[in-house]
N, C-alpha and C positions, 0 to 999 in steps of 0.2 A: 248760871250760877250752878244751880242743882244740877244740871246734869255733868257737871262738870265734875261733882261728888260721885255721882254714881258710875260713872265713866273709871276713876279710880278706885271705886271698891268694887267693880267688875273685875279691873286688872288684877289690884287686890287678893282676889276672890281666886282667881283664872291661876295668879302666881303660885298662891298657897296650896290650891290645888294640884298642880305640876309638881313642885314639890312633895306633895304627900306620895303622887304615883310613883315619881321617881325615888323615894325614901323605900317604900313597897319594893318597886323592883331589884333595887342595892340589897335587902333585907333577905329578899327570895332569894337572891343568888348567891350572899351570900350564905344562909341555909343550905342552899343546893353543896356548897362548896364543901361546907362542914360535913354534910352528909354522906359524900364522896369518898370510901375506904382509901384510904395512904395504900401507895403502893408498897409493897410487900416486898424487903430487902433479905438477898442469900449475900452471904460474904462466903467467898471460894478460894482456896489459898492450891495451886499447882508451883509444882516442884519439876523442872526438866532435867535430863542429861543425854549423851550424847548429842548438845546441840552443836550445828555446823552451818557452815556458809557457803554458798558457792556463787561465783559470777562465772559467767563464758566467757569472760574476756580478761580474767585476771588471775595470777597467779595463788594458790591459796598459802596467807601469809602475808598479802599485800593489801595494803589501805586503802579503799574506795575513795575514790577521787568523785568528785561533781559529773553525773551524768551516768553514772557505773549505775548496772542490774544489778542484783541479786537475788538467791530464792535462799532460804533457811528453813532446815527443819530439825526435829528433835521429839524424843519422847518425854509423855507426859506422868507426873508420879503423886499418888497421892499425899506423901509427904516424902523427905531426904532420903535417899536408897530405900525406898518404898516397893510400893504394888504400883506396875503401872495400868494408868488410867484410860488413856488414851495418847494420839498423836497433835503436834505440833506443825503446820507450814506456815511460813509466811513468802512476802514478795517484798522486797526493798529495793527503794530510787535512791540513792545518795546525790543530794544537792546541797551547795553551798549556800551562806548567809553572809553578807559583812556585818550580822549583828549578833550572830554564835561564837563560842569560843571554837571551834570546831565544826568539820562537815557534819553533818547531820543526814538522817534518811528517812522516807514516809516509808512506813509498812503499813501493810492488810496483812492480817493474820488471820487464822483459821486451826480453831479448837477444835479437833473432831476426838471424841469424849461418848460414852454408851450413852445412849439415848437420844442421838444429835450431834448439832457442830453449833458452834459459835463465833461471830466473827464479828472483827476490832480492827481500828483505823487510827493510827496515830503517828507521832515524828519522836525521837531520837535523836540526841547529839551524841556523839560518840564517847563511848566508855559512861554514859549516864543512865538513868533511872529513867524510859519512859512513859507516858501519859497517854493512855487509849482513850476511845470511847467503844462501846460494844453497837456495834450498828444492828446486830439481829443476829439470831439463831433458826435451827430446822428442829425438827423432832422435839422431845421435851425442851428445848429452849425456843420454840415458836413465840414471838411476840415479845422476848427477852431484852432491855434496854439496861444502861447502866454505865459503869464505866471500871478501867482496871490499871495497874502499875504494872511494868515489866522490866525488869531487870534481867540481860540474856549476855554469857559470858561465852560468846562462840572462840570454839580451838584453831579456827583460822587464824584470829587476829590476837592472839595471846590469851585466850582466856582457858578456864579447864572444863568445857564443853554443860554446865551448869545453867539453869534457869529458874527465874521465881516469878509467878506472877501471883498478885494480891485485887480480886475479880469483886465486885459489888455488881448483883443482879439485879434489878428491880421489874419487876412486874404489876 
């Protein structure tokens, strides 16, 4: 009978010791997480003009069909009707989804800016604002992550050739 009490006592002691070690590890991890500096975020708004969409298989003004490939380009400005700060280019692949209101496109974007480039990826339903992830960058933007929204009004689809990009960079 006495041995059963000792065994229970050892189990209890081992259990408390393991709980103490787990708590210390958890507390240390929480402390390390709290000590890690939060990523620095930078808001960047770019405006576009002369935005065009081209397809090797479609006439300008023809609405893209599922499977069509397009390229887009335009100038990037610091404000509406402002100073040119870079260039924009993109590759589009139009696809249909039975769940979307209309055809959508998968888009790969490149923002060529002073000091480097940013690269993004996302999808846009026709006529809607697109949501994109920043894949990375080069030069000044090396290591950048984040996301952005984009509204492009390309001339070939009845737009006025303007665009706006609201970018949140994290480093």
